[in-house]
Wavefront OBJ file of the C-alpha trace (Angstrom):
o trace
v 0.000 0.000 0.000
v 1.236 3.501 -0.795
v 0.355 6.918 0.588
v 1.697 9.366 -1.949
v 5.325 8.416 -2.441
v 5.518 6.551 0.884
v 5.266 2.768 0.974
v 3.156 1.650 3.938
v 4.282 -1.649 5.479
v 1.953 -3.485 7.904
v 4.043 -4.440 10.959
v 2.293 -6.771 13.395
v 3.762 -7.881 16.722
v 2.518 -11.144 18.203
v 2.405 -10.930 22.000
v 2.475 -14.379 23.672
v 1.667 -14.947 27.345
v 4.407 -13.656 29.670
v 6.098 -11.788 26.811
v 9.559 -10.360 27.373
v 9.047 -6.606 27.130
v 12.496 -5.885 25.711
v 11.776 -8.331 22.875
v 8.958 -5.990 21.872
v 10.148 -2.552 22.969
v 13.700 -2.869 21.583
v 12.846 -3.741 17.956
v 9.758 -1.538 17.908
v 11.743 1.504 19.060
v 14.008 0.895 16.054
v 10.887 0.806 13.869
v 9.559 4.016 15.457
v 12.808 5.829 14.779
v 12.847 4.444 11.230
v 9.487 6.105 10.623
v 10.902 9.396 11.901
v 14.238 9.233 10.055
v 12.978 8.726 6.482
v 9.832 9.018 4.354
v 10.198 6.258 1.756
v 8.728 3.596 4.046
v 6.225 3.910 6.887
v 5.728 0.959 9.231
v 2.130 0.736 10.440
v 2.415 -1.009 13.820
v -0.217 -3.221 15.437
v -0.074 -5.553 18.430
v -1.965 -8.841 18.330
v -2.547 -11.680 20.792
v -4.802 -14.610 21.615
v -6.368 -12.449 24.336
v -6.950 -8.711 24.615
v -4.786 -8.588 27.737
v -1.472 -10.275 28.485
v 0.748 -10.173 31.520
v 4.390 -9.561 30.651
v 7.360 -11.408 32.098
v 7.912 -8.623 34.653
v 4.264 -8.456 35.722
v 3.299 -5.363 33.740
v -0.128 -5.866 32.190
v -0.459 -5.249 28.447
v -3.980 -4.332 27.349
v -5.970 -3.282 24.256
v -4.238 -5.951 22.176
v -5.933 -6.768 18.894
v -7.528 -10.153 18.289
v -5.589 -12.483 16.008
v -6.689 -11.604 12.456
v -8.160 -14.285 10.240
v -5.588 -13.359 7.582
v -2.444 -11.253 7.449
v -2.216 -8.293 5.062
v -0.170 -8.616 1.892
v 3.594 -8.208 2.352
v 3.221 -7.825 6.103
v 5.960 -8.067 8.705
v 5.208 -10.276 11.694
v 7.403 -10.019 14.780
v 7.086 -12.874 17.293
v 8.170 -11.871 20.781
v 9.961 -14.219 23.106
v 8.470 -15.051 26.487
v 8.995 -17.044 29.656
v 5.910 -19.135 28.879
v 7.887 -21.579 26.741
v 9.104 -23.060 30.019
v 5.714 -22.861 31.763
v 3.879 -26.037 32.782
v 0.572 -24.238 33.295
v -2.070 -26.100 31.206
v -3.858 -22.920 30.122
v -0.598 -21.358 28.935
v 0.292 -24.505 26.986
v -3.120 -24.469 25.306
v -2.701 -20.819 24.386
v 0.741 -21.432 22.888
v -0.594 -24.354 20.843
v -3.378 -22.067 19.582
v -0.808 -19.414 18.633
v 1.297 -21.953 16.750
v -1.782 -23.202 14.899
v -2.726 -19.644 13.986
v 0.792 -18.924 12.747
v 0.753 -22.056 10.590
v -2.530 -20.993 8.993
v -2.052 -17.223 8.788
v 1.528 -16.700 7.593
v 1.586 -16.169 3.836
v 4.341 -16.718 1.298
v 4.912 -12.939 1.212
v 4.974 -12.532 5.013
v 8.299 -11.554 6.577
v 8.654 -13.345 9.928
v 10.961 -11.961 12.626
v 11.395 -14.074 15.757
v 13.018 -12.589 18.827
v 14.716 -14.829 21.392
v 12.403 -17.723 22.408
v 9.792 -16.491 19.936
v 11.571 -18.915 17.596
v 9.940 -21.779 19.503
v 6.475 -20.637 18.408
v 7.681 -20.075 14.846
v 9.372 -23.477 14.849
v 6.284 -25.258 16.176
v 4.278 -23.632 13.384
v 6.720 -24.978 10.784
v 7.849 -21.501 9.730
v 11.535 -22.476 9.827
v 11.200 -25.779 8.003
v 14.003 -25.988 5.446
v 15.456 -22.713 6.752
v 18.396 -21.675 8.890
v 17.450 -19.981 12.145
v 18.676 -19.293 15.667
v 17.369 -18.520 19.139
v 18.568 -17.935 22.704
v 21.318 -20.331 23.767
v 19.007 -21.792 26.418
v 16.424 -22.648 23.740
v 18.661 -24.158 21.045
v 17.975 -27.798 21.912
v 14.251 -27.148 22.376
v 14.072 -25.535 18.946
v 15.901 -28.465 17.368
v 13.393 -30.836 18.949
v 10.353 -28.752 17.985
v 11.535 -27.970 14.439
v 13.527 -31.001 13.218
v 13.348 -29.773 9.607
v 15.083 -26.485 10.458
v 18.825 -25.830 10.473
v 19.361 -24.351 13.944
v 22.559 -22.278 14.184
v 24.353 -21.733 17.477
v 26.369 -18.736 18.651
v 24.786 -16.257 16.232
v 23.412 -12.810 17.026
v 20.838 -13.225 14.301
v 20.176 -15.159 11.117
v 18.532 -14.099 7.858
v 17.155 -16.756 5.506
v 14.885 -15.323 2.854
v 11.818 -13.857 4.549
v 12.721 -15.539 7.838
v 14.718 -13.606 10.407
v 15.598 -14.904 13.864
v 17.674 -13.539 16.720
v 19.382 -14.926 19.800
v 18.582 -13.426 23.169
v 16.517 -10.397 24.116
v 18.721 -7.370 23.231
v 19.779 -8.945 19.921
v 16.303 -8.073 18.652
v 17.624 -4.514 18.405
v 20.623 -5.687 16.368
v 18.364 -7.676 14.065
v 15.906 -4.834 13.558
v 18.731 -2.412 12.757
v 19.892 -4.930 10.141
v 16.379 -5.161 8.656
v 15.965 -1.373 8.581
v 19.408 -0.961 7.001
v 18.390 -3.247 4.156
v 14.968 -1.678 3.634
v 16.031 1.967 3.880
v 19.787 2.596 3.985
v 22.808 1.967 6.216
v 22.893 5.697 6.984
v 19.368 5.549 8.433
v 20.311 2.523 10.567
v 23.451 4.297 11.771
v 21.442 7.370 12.816
v 18.941 5.200 14.688
v 21.702 3.323 16.507
v 23.326 6.599 17.469
v 20.032 8.009 18.773
v 19.357 4.839 20.762
v 22.953 4.871 22.053
v 23.572 1.285 20.960
v 26.289 -0.379 18.926
v 25.829 -1.388 15.304
v 27.091 -4.926 15.749
v 27.803 -7.516 13.064
v 27.604 -11.256 13.382
v 30.873 -12.954 12.446
v 29.011 -15.409 10.232
v 26.653 -12.920 8.636
v 27.929 -11.652 5.291
v 24.832 -9.542 4.682
v 25.900 -6.509 6.740
v 26.545 -3.519 4.526
v 30.195 -2.414 4.094
v 28.940 1.127 4.634
v 28.603 0.276 8.341
v 32.297 -0.565 8.804
v 33.759 1.347 11.726
v 30.377 2.225 13.249
v 30.668 -0.152 16.201
v 31.009 2.609 18.789
v 28.882 5.258 20.472
v 31.127 8.358 20.381
v 28.971 11.271 19.107
v 31.812 13.373 17.639
v 33.162 10.457 15.590
v 29.632 9.632 14.421
v 29.247 13.243 13.245
v 32.382 12.925 11.144
v 31.313 9.555 9.760
v 27.825 10.830 8.925
v 29.284 13.702 6.883
v 31.778 11.498 5.063
v 29.113 8.867 4.358
v 26.800 11.549 2.953
v 29.494 12.911 0.585
v 32.301 10.363 0.171
v 33.657 11.995 -2.996
v 34.154 15.391 -1.367
v 37.759 16.556 -0.960
v 37.860 15.990 2.786
v 40.766 17.423 4.738
v 41.673 16.505 8.297
v 41.167 20.157 9.216
v 37.591 20.196 7.870
v 36.690 16.944 9.630
v 38.240 18.178 12.884
v 35.971 21.241 12.666
v 32.934 18.959 12.292
v 34.007 16.965 15.339
v 34.872 20.132 17.290
v 38.228 18.558 18.119
v 41.833 19.316 17.314
v 43.275 17.461 14.324
v 45.600 15.497 16.578
v 42.816 14.560 19.008
v 40.498 13.549 16.173
v 43.164 11.336 14.592
v 43.880 9.553 17.874
v 40.216 9.216 18.882
v 39.079 8.096 15.432
v 41.595 5.258 15.273
v 40.841 4.253 18.854
v 37.067 4.025 18.268
v 36.959 2.683 14.697
v 40.222 0.819 14.213
v 40.898 2.951 11.130
v 42.755 6.162 10.445
v 40.658 9.096 9.225
v 42.039 8.865 5.670
v 41.553 5.095 5.622
v 37.911 5.581 6.569
v 37.383 8.228 3.889
v 38.976 5.966 1.284
v 36.858 3.012 2.417
v 33.656 5.038 1.962
v 34.899 6.055 -1.497
v 35.556 2.398 -2.375
v 32.014 1.548 -1.230
v 30.685 4.329 -3.456
v 32.763 3.103 -6.389
v 31.419 -0.421 -5.887
v 27.832 0.893 -5.944
v 28.533 2.905 -9.111
v 30.067 -0.137 -10.800
v 27.075 -2.282 -9.862
v 24.563 0.202 -11.245
v 26.231 1.650 -14.356
v 28.457 0.964 -17.348
v 30.780 3.895 -16.724
v 34.482 3.470 -17.486
v 36.929 3.204 -14.597
v 38.272 6.744 -14.923
v 34.755 8.157 -14.602
v 33.950 5.837 -11.695
v 37.143 6.934 -9.940
v 36.346 10.607 -10.475
v 32.776 10.279 -9.206
v 33.957 8.350 -6.139
v 36.526 11.004 -5.210
v 39.740 9.331 -6.382
v 42.456 11.132 -8.316
v 42.580 8.448 -11.012
v 41.558 4.894 -11.856
v 45.035 3.805 -10.788
v 44.496 5.439 -7.388
v 41.105 3.711 -7.072
v 42.583 0.297 -7.890
v 45.403 0.757 -5.376
v 43.008 1.608 -2.547
v 40.503 -0.997 -3.753
v 43.033 -3.807 -3.227
v 43.333 -2.857 0.440
v 39.637 -3.571 1.050
v 38.519 -6.153 -1.525
v 39.784 -9.563 -2.534
v 37.749 -9.457 -5.748
v 38.598 -7.013 -8.571
v 36.302 -4.114 -9.559
v 35.191 -6.061 -12.636
v 33.440 -8.578 -10.360
v 30.944 -5.896 -9.286
v 30.310 -4.523 -12.768
v 26.574 -4.479 -13.491
v 25.550 -6.701 -10.555
v 22.323 -4.748 -10.011
v 21.424 -4.298 -13.662
l 1 2 3 4 5 6 7 8 9 10 11 12 13 14 15 16 17 18 19 20 21 22 23 24 25 26 27 28 29 30 31 32 33 34 35 36 37 38 39 40 41 42 43 44 45 46 47 48 49 50 51 52 53 54 55 56 57 58 59 60 61 62 63 64 65 66 67 68 69 70 71 72 73 74 75 76 77 78 79 80 81 82 83 84 85 86 87 88 89 90 91 92 93 94 95 96 97 98 99 100 101 102 103 104 105 106 107 108 109 110 111 112 113 114 115 116 117 118 119 120 121 122 123 124 125 126 127 128 129 130 131 132 133 134 135 136 137 138 139 140 141 142 143 144 145 146 147 148 149 150 151 152 153 154 155 156 157 158 159 160 161 162 163 164 165 166 167 168 169 170 171 172 173 174 175 176 177 178 179 180 181 182 183 184 185 186 187 188 189 190 191 192 193 194 195 196 197 198 199 200 201 202 203 204 205 206 207 208 209 210 211 212 213 214 215 216 217 218 219 220 221 222 223 224 225 226 227 228 229 230 231 232 233 234 235 236 237 238 239 240 241 242 243 244 245 246 247 248 249 250 251 252 253 254 255 256 257 258 259 260 261 262 263 264 265 266 267 268 269 270 271 272 273 274 275 276 277 278 279 280 281 282 283 284 285 286 287 288 289 290 291 292 293 294 295 296 297 298 299 300 301 302 303 304 305 306 307 308 309 310 311 312 313 314 315 316 317 318 319 320 321 322 323 324 325 326 327
């Protein structure tokens, strides 16, 4: 659905009994900030449950929850919160969880994007939503998920896993990491970086996840002055950036900026600028048929030779590998 030039995305959150509040609040705050940070996509958030009221894991009562819909909207996102009820022997709770799993099995469409947080993977697994897919969950739930979903490939020691329209995360706070990853892919890495900075959280990458954008390299910190510099460089990589100009943006001396930048990012200032230019060059190569001299010029390099020299420092594959990938 579109409102003007804005794509409206239905975003439903399934609230199980004894839901973990951070599993809901963390990812949904990312979604709220995403709505505020850009206008291309608007997430329309709803909260659904088997009952109109649910008690959370910390005793806070959640009310005015919508009844489970008979069908999900087209191209909807469905977030499944984790809970403590997966380890509950209460007969009523077990019946409610079985009803939720049955509803998930019937309601999730081929075009539905499913996002499980923490032990929410147990409900998704029971519904067969991970069959033939790779997924993960909290370390304490790994064996339970393997038992419940024998047709799934359950990965251990992962912050989150993406497999097609199926996303799953490990424990509690990793729902924020996963949602930042989703927002980065749907909007842009710059939007995700701004959200992370506002929420004062790290932009973390999973060691086994190759889907994280190279634009986010060096953003695994929370220093506001360094983020200001990185935001400006990311917005205009090809600009002729000097250390003096970037120090002015950071409101630091050149010497202090150089030391602080390397300490927080693991890169020198010039290395970071060149990396952003390489990322820009890769995007230009993937979306055009421009010759290398023109690509180098548009990415801020002095020549194609300069581009290739810096390129080799950051890529094992040659520029030709990326030529026309998105065409």
